[in-house]
N, C-alpha and C positions, 0 to 999 in steps of 0.2 A: 193600420198599415196604409189605408187610403189617405189619411191625413198626412202621414210622413211623405208619401209620394207627391202629394200636392204641394207641400212645403218645399221639397227638393226641386220640383218642377218650377215653382214660383221663384225660388232663388236662382235657378239656372237661367230663367228668362230675364231676370233683373241683371244678371252678369252679362248676358248677351247684349242687353240694352246699353249697359255702361261701355262695353267694348265698341259698340256702334257709335256712341256719343263722343268717344275720344277723337279729337280732331288731329289730323296729321299736320305737319308743317305746310304741306301743299294746300290743304283745306284752308288754313289760316291765310295763305297768300291769295287764294281765289276769293276769299271773303274780305280781303283787304283789312285784316285785323291790325289796327293801329297800335295795339299793345305788343304785337309780334313784329310788325314792320315799323321801324322807327326812323323818323326823319332826322338825319344827322350822321355822324361818324362814330365808330367804335371808340368809346371814351377812355379806355384803359391802355396802359403800356403794353406793347407787343413788339416782338422782333421777328424779322424775316427768317424763314427756315428753308429757303429754296435748296440749299445744298445738303440738307439733313435727310438721310435715307430712312430714318426711324419712322417718319410719318408719311412716306411716299405712298404706301398702299391705301391708307385712309383718305389721303388727299385725292387720289385717282378715283376712288369710289364716290366721294363727295362731288367731285367735278362732274362725273357722269350723271349723278342724281339731279344736280341743279341746272345744268346747261341745257335749258329748253327756252327758246325765244319767248314762248307764252308766259313762262314764269317770270322772266326779266320784265316783260311788258306789264304784267299785273303788279309787280313790285313798284316800278316807276310810276304807273298810273295811280297808285295809292295817294301820291302827293303832288305829282307834276303832270300837267297836260302839255307834253312836249313830244316832238318827234326826235329820234336819235338813231345813229348808226348801230349796227350789232355790237354787243358786248364782247370783250376779249378778257380772258383770264389774265390777271396782272401778277398776283403773288399770293403766297400763303404766309401768315404770321402766327406766332404763338404767344399767348398770354399765360405764362407759367403759373402766375399767382392764382388765376381763376380756372386754370386747366382748360382753356379754350383755344381752338384753332380758328383763325379768321381767314376765310377764303375770299379774296378780293377780285372784283371784276370792274372794268372801266370801259366806258363808251365815250370816245372823243368826238366832241362837236365844238365848234368854235362860235361863240357869240362875242364878237369883237369887243375887247376891253372888259368883258364880264366873266365868262365861264370857259373852262377848258373842256369840260365834259360832265359826265355823271358817273358816280361810283356806287356799287352795291357790295356790301360785306355780309357774308353768311357766317354766323357765329355758331360753331359746333363745339359742344361740350364733350370732352374726351371721356370724362367719368360716366356721364349719363348716356353717351353715344347717341346724341340727337342734336338737331339744329335748334338752338334756343331762341335766337333773335336774328333779324335781318335789319341792317342799316342801309339807308339809301340817302344820297344827297348830291347836290350839284357841287362841282369842284371849281372854285374860283381860279382865274389865271393868277399866276404868281409873279 
């Protein structure tokens, strides 16, 4: 009986350890995880869903979760040592093939003849219900 209790206790402690080790998306941002925060833009085809009521609730929840200036700053500072104005929500897109929502933010700053600003894209997988990746990049003037 004592041996069984020790095995159960040991398994329980291992389970608690694993839960504690599971990094949240915010942990990955604070740790500047370059496998999670990618320099570039979302590479797959997606379309705007601004008028689509089907995803309105999840978009509002995601926006509340990510819209923290410190989060934006950590993401930007992973690759760029620049100052920028506050980010504004720009749009949400869907990649139906991969079942992803892409929530896009933009900070407009003008570097004459070079960049219009900087963009951050949060990629949320609808099936797994989690932020899978974050893309960040400078946006050239067009």
